[in-house]
N, C-alpha and C positions, 0 to 999 in steps of 0.2 A: 592874833599875834603868833607868828611862827617863830621857831628857834632860828637864830642867825647862825650862819656858818662861821666857823673859826677862820681866821685869816690865812692859816697855813694850807687850807684845802686846795686852792689853785696850784700851789707848788707841788703838793703831793700828787695831784692829778697829772701834771706835766711829767713828774718823775715816773708815774705809772706808765704813761705812754712811752717814754724813753726806755724804761725797763723792759717792757714787752717787745719793743722794736729790737732792742739789743739781743734779747733771748731768741727771737725769731731769726736774726742774722747769724748768731753763733750756731744755733741748731741747723740752719740751712747749710752753713759751711761744713759742719761735722758730717751731715748726710751726703753732701757733695763729695767729701773725702771718701766716705764709705762707698759711694757709687763708683768712683774711679778706681779705688783699690779692689773692690769686689768684682768689677768687670774684668780684672786681670786674672781671675781664677779660671781654670780650664773648664770648658763645656758647661755641664749642668750645675756644677758647683757655684757658678756665678749667679744663678737665678735668684736665690734667696737674698743674698746681700744687696743685689741690684734692686730687687723689688722693695725691700725694706727701705733702702736709700731713696728711691723715687717717692714712696709714700711719705717718708719723713720730710723730703724737700717740699712736697705738695702741702703738707700740714704747716710747715714753717712759713711758706709763702702766703698761705691763707691767713695765718695769724698776723703777719705783717700787714696785709691788705686790710683786714678787719680793724686793726688798731688805727691805721691811717684814716679809714672811713669814720670810725668813732671820733677820732680827734678832729677831723674836718667838720663833723656835725656838732661838735661840742658835747658829745655824750660822755657821761661819767664812766670811768673804768671801775670795774669791781676791785675792791681792795683784797689783796692776797692775804690770807691768814698765814702768818709765819709759822713754820715748823718749830717745834721745840728743839732745843740745841742738839739733843742726842740724835734725833731723826735727821737734822740738817747735816750733821757730821757723817752719819751713816750713808746718806744720799751722796755726799761728796766722795766718800771712799768707794761706793759702788760704781759711780761714774768713772772714777780714776782707775779702778780695777778693770772695767770693760775696755777703756782706752788702752791701758797697758797690755791687756790680753790681745787686742787687735794688732798692736805694734810688735809685740814679742812673738806672736805665733809662728811666723815664717823663720826668723833667725834662730829662735831657741828650740822650736819644735812643738808638736801637738801635745805629746805626753807630759812633758815637764810644765809647759805653760798652762795646760788645762788643770793639771794637779794643783799647781800653785793658785790658780784662779778659784777653783772650787774650795780649797782649804781656806784661803784668805777671805773669800766671800762668806763662808760659814762662820769664820771667826768674827767677822765684822758684825753679823746679824745674830749670832748665837751667844751662848754663855761661854765665858773664858775657861770654865772648869772642864769642858768637854773636848779639849784639844786632841786627845788620843782618838776619840770617836770621830772627830772631823778628819783627821789624817786617814783613818781606815775607810770612812765613807768616800772621801775624795779619791783614794786609790781604787776603790771598788767601782765608782762611777766611770773613771777614766779607763779602767781595765775593761769594763763591759762595752764601752763605746769603741775602744781601740780594737779589741778582739772581735766583738760582734760585727762591727762595720768593716774593720780592716781585713780580717781574715775571712769571715763568712761572706761578706758582700764585695770583697776586693776593692775597698775604698782606699785611695791614697791620701794619707794625712801629711801635713807639712813636717818634714824631717829637718831639724835644726842641728846645731853643733853638739847638742847633748843627746837627744834620742829622736 
């Protein structure tokens, strides 16, 4: 005598298929946006975002295909372990910061956008008592990147309305 499955399992299984398909479609759309915005960068600067975008679109498509195959065969989906609330919120903030960085980089400029990104990312994942340390570290990282690449290697960074 085996254990009987609870009645809610088929509903959960179909939800898992739907959830995985939606995730694959949303991530594919994000990487497609990255591909088209990154391909607008001049010369060699376009290589990295275009490569990452193509890799992301490939992985998203493979996820969608594998979910469709599993659903067609009636195979069970693995149940996702939910993140604790703190990590879920941090993940959401990190994703939001990355999207905001991509959107604001050209209009606001590299220096201000990168400084805010590094500071807010550190604040999101670090201890709130270390605000001054995060400010100094963010300024140092942006300064090293800007002066090291900008002046020494003559790299052009996006200049926005602030800097």
